[in-house]
N, C-alpha and C positions, 0 to 999 in steps of 0.2 A: 869753411871746411878746412881749416889749417891743421896740419899735423907736423908739429915740430918734434923731433926726436934726436936723442944723443947719437943715434946710429945712422945719421943722414950720410949717404954716400954721395959725395959731391962730384958730379960728372959735367959740371958747367964748363963751357969752352971747348968741349970735344965734339967733333963732327961725326956723322954717320960713317961707318958702322961702329965706331968706338964705344958709344954708350951701351949698346946691346952686348958687344963682346966683353966689356968690363963687368957688366951686370951678370952675364952668364958665368964668368970666371969667379966672381964673388959668391954667387949662389951655390956653385959647385961644392964648396967646402963647408956649407952650412947645413945643419940638420933639417929634415923635412918639417914643415910647419913654422919654421922661423920666418920672421918678417924682416924685410929690407926696404928702407926708404931711400929713394934716389932723387936727385935733382939734376935737371939737364937744361941746356940752352939751345940744343939742336932742335929746330922746328920739326924735323922728321921723327923725332923721338915720340911725339904724340901719336904717331901711327906705328912706329917700329916696336916700341916697348909693349903695347897691348898685343900686337901680333906675336912677338917673342913669347910672351906669357902663355898665349893660347897654344902655340906650337910646342912648347916645352912642358906644358902641364902645370904651370904655376898660376896662382890666383892673383889677379890684379884687384887688390882690396880697395884701393882708392887712386884716383887720378885727378889732379887739379892743375889748371893753367895758372902760371905765375906771371909777374911783370916781364920776366926775361925768358921764360920757357915753360917747363912742366915739372911737377913733383908727382912721384908715384910711390905707392906702398904695395909691395909684392910679398905674397906669402909663398914660400917654396913648396912645390908639390912633391 
C-alpha cells in the first residue's frame, strides 16, 4: 500500500508536537477536500496524527508504517 506523491510533506526528524503543528498549519491554507501526504519519523505520530484528524474533522485516508516511521494521507475536512 505505497502512496508516492509529488506533494509529500516531509516531517521526518521532527519530534512531537511539531509534526501535528506543521500539518495543522499546512492544512489551514488548503481548500477543503484537498489531500496532503505526510511522512514522519516520530513514533508518537502514529497516535497523534489520527487523533489530530479526528479532533479537527479531517479524514485520514491512509496510514502506513514505514521502515523509519509513518506515512499518512489526509483529506482536509
